[in-house]
SENU-634008 format. One record per residue (C-alpha): residue number from 0; residue in one letter; x, y, z. Coordinates in pm, whole numbers, padded with zeros to 5 digits. Layout:
nr = NUM&rest = A&px = X&py = Y&pz = Z
...
END
This chain:
nr = 0&rest = M&px = 01932&py = -01330&pz = -01431
nr = 1&rest = K&px = 01789&py = -01430&pz = -01112
nr = 2&rest = V&px = 01586&py = -01729&pz = -01100
nr = 3&rest = W&px = 01327&py = -01858&pz = -00880
nr = 4&rest = T&px = 01282&py = -02192&pz = -00697
nr = 5&rest = Y&px = 00943&py = -02244&pz = -00482
nr = 6&rest = R&px = 01071&py = -02191&pz = -00223
nr = 7&rest = D&px = 01220&py = -01819&pz = -00276
nr = 8&rest = L&px = 00881&py = -01738&pz = -00457
nr = 9&rest = T&px = 00743&py = -01878&pz = -00079
nr = 10&rest = N&px = 00900&py = -01692&pz = 00105
nr = 11&rest = Q&px = 00915&py = -01410&pz = -00065
nr = 12&rest = A&px = 00514&py = -01413&pz = -00072
nr = 13&rest = E&px = 00537&py = -01494&pz = 00256
nr = 14&rest = S&px = 00727&py = -01191&pz = 00345
nr = 15&rest = D&px = 00520&py = -00959&pz = 00221
nr = 16&rest = I&px = 00239&py = -01066&pz = 00323
nr = 17&rest = G&px = 00326&py = -01054&pz = 00666
nr = 18&rest = R&px = 00506&py = -00710&pz = 00587
nr = 19&rest = F&px = 00130&py = -00559&pz = 00425
nr = 20&rest = M&px = -00069&py = -00793&pz = 00683
nr = 21&rest = K&px = 00192&py = -00532&pz = 01018
nr = 22&rest = Q&px = 00116&py = -00159&pz = 00809
nr = 23&rest = A&px = -00287&py = -00276&pz = 00825
nr = 24&rest = T&px = -00285&py = -00350&pz = 01165
nr = 25&rest = M&px = -00062&py = -00036&pz = 01243
nr = 26&rest = T&px = -00243&py = 00203&pz = 01029
nr = 27&rest = T&px = -00670&py = 00214&pz = 00958
nr = 28&rest = G&px = -01001&py = 00257&pz = 00734
nr = 29&rest = E&px = -00891&py = 00268&pz = 00353
nr = 30&rest = Q&px = -00554&py = 00299&pz = 00444
nr = 31&rest = S&px = -00560&py = -00004&pz = 00559
nr = 32&rest = A&px = -00768&py = -00211&pz = 00376
nr = 33&rest = V&px = -00524&py = -00102&pz = 00040
nr = 34&rest = Y&px = -00227&py = -00348&pz = 00305
nr = 35&rest = K&px = -00491&py = -00577&pz = 00322
nr = 36&rest = C&px = -00573&py = -00575&pz = -00092
nr = 37&rest = W&px = -00184&py = -00566&pz = -00105
nr = 38&rest = A&px = -00176&py = -00915&pz = 00087
nr = 39&rest = Y&px = -00432&py = -01059&pz = -00063
nr = 40&rest = G&px = -00268&py = -00988&pz = -00441
nr = 41&rest = A&px = 00023&py = -01126&pz = -00332
nr = 42&rest = Y&px = -00102&py = -01426&pz = -00200
nr = 43&rest = I&px = -00330&py = -01466&pz = -00496
nr = 44&rest = M&px = -00009&py = -01360&pz = -00783
nr = 45&rest = W&px = 00220&py = -01684&pz = -00508
nr = 46&rest = T&px = -00113&py = -01920&pz = -00594
nr = 47&rest = H&px = -00012&py = -01881&pz = -00971
nr = 48&rest = L&px = 00301&py = -01878&pz = -00974
nr = 49&rest = T&px = 00374&py = -02161&pz = -00778
nr = 50&rest = R&px = 00090&py = -02393&pz = -00925
nr = 51&rest = D&px = 00232&py = -02645&pz = -01121
nr = 52&rest = L&px = 00551&py = -02677&pz = -00808
nr = 53&rest = R&px = 00317&py = -02718&pz = -00509
nr = 54&rest = G&px = 00270&py = -03067&pz = -00547
nr = 55&rest = E&px = -00012&py = -03238&pz = -00252
nr = 56&rest = D&px = 00157&py = -03057&pz = 00025
nr = 57&rest = E&px = -00061&py = -02751&pz = 00165
nr = 58&rest = D&px = 00127&py = -02641&pz = 00462
nr = 59&rest = D&px = 00223&py = -02350&pz = 00256
nr = 60&rest = E&px = -00136&py = -02295&pz = 00162
nr = 61&rest = V&px = -00288&py = -02340&pz = 00433
nr = 62&rest = R&px = 00038&py = -02118&pz = 00680
nr = 63&rest = L&px = -00016&py = -01727&pz = 00404
nr = 64&rest = K&px = -00414&py = -01818&pz = 00465
nr = 65&rest = R&px = -00352&py = -01745&pz = 00803
nr = 66&rest = L&px = -00118&py = -01427&pz = 00770
nr = 67&rest = I&px = -00391&py = -01295&pz = 00536
nr = 68&rest = G&px = -00690&py = -01399&pz = 00813
nr = 69&rest = L&px = -00855&py = -01660&pz = 00522
nr = 70&rest = I&px = -00886&py = -01820&pz = 00761
nr = 71&rest = P&px = -00874&py = -01854&pz = 01170
nr = 72&rest = A&px = -00550&py = -01928&pz = 01329
nr = 73&rest = L&px = -00507&py = -02281&pz = 01500
nr = 74&rest = I&px = -00712&py = -02270&pz = 01806
nr = 75&rest = E&px = -00489&py = -02374&pz = 02145
nr = 76&rest = E&px = -00567&py = -02652&pz = 02383
nr = 77&rest = E&px = -00768&py = -02427&pz = 02622
nr = 78&rest = S&px = -00618&py = -02493&pz = 02955
nr = 79&rest = Y&px = -00811&py = -02418&pz = 03325
nr = 80&rest = E&px = -00690&py = -02402&pz = 03640
nr = 81&rest = T&px = -00807&py = -02600&pz = 03916
nr = 82&rest = C&px = -01080&py = -02477&pz = 04181
END
């Protein structure tokens, strides 16, 4: 029987979410919505399984939320060309 560590669960969730979101961009309509729901489901399962393991560090949660689009991606500093 496999024993899953916090890192194993997080890596698997990240992989699944990334795969589902990629599929969502490659399809349209209802099929795209299904993949997005699966990605969200993987995130929800991860939150339940790791609830007592995460501690104070929110980096993994923020990264997974960004993958799904629950929070906007980081906005890089704008660069301006000189006139």
